[in-house]
N, C-alpha and C positions, 0 to 999 in steps of 0.2 A: 504494500500500500504506500502510495506516495504522500507527501505532505499535504497536497491539495485535496486528496481523497479523504484524509482524516478530518479536514475542516468542513467538509460538506455535510449538512444534516441528512440523515437517512430519511427517505420518503417511503412510507409503507405501501404495499400493494392494497388497492382499494381506495386510496386517497383521491379525492377530486382535485383537479388542477385546471389552470388556464395558462396561456403562454405568458412568459415574462416579457419585458420590454425588448430584450435582445431577441427572443424567439419571434415576437411579432414583427420586428424589423427584418429578420431573415426569412420569415414565412408569412408575408402579408395576407395570403389567402386563408390562413388559419388563425389570424390575429384575434378574432372575436369568439372563437370556438372554445368550448370546455370539454372535459372528458374525465377519464378515470385511469389510474395506473394499474396495468394488468400484469406486470412482471418486470424482471430484469432483462437485460440484453446481453449478447455475447461480449460486448464491450462494456467495461466497468463505468465508462463515462455516459452511457445511454440507458434509457428505460423504455420498456414497451408500453405504449399508451393506446387507449381506444377513445376516439372522439365521439361525442354524442351523435347518434344517427348514422354512424359508420358500422360496417359489418366486420372489418378486419383491423387488427392493431397495426401500429407502425412504431418505429424506433425514433426517439428524439433524444438529443443531448440533454443532460440534466440541467445545464445552464439555460435552456430554452423554456423550462416550465417552472411554475411556482404553485405550491399548494393553495387551495381555496380554504380559508378557515371555516370550520363548521359553526353553526349557530350556537352550539353549546360552549364554545371556547370564549 
């Protein structure tokens, strides 16, 4: 594990997310979409995500997503 991996907060499977500012800048067609984390990726720097309304997941870099706080937090 590198130093930057240790400083990243872990994002649990099942967490709702939206794109971060960096993710929206790099993927403008996905900028307003939300979804759920469905798993890890082969690359440690990516996560498998499923956007609402989509049938299949895709991999996104961890820096491109941010968790959506639940109402209970």
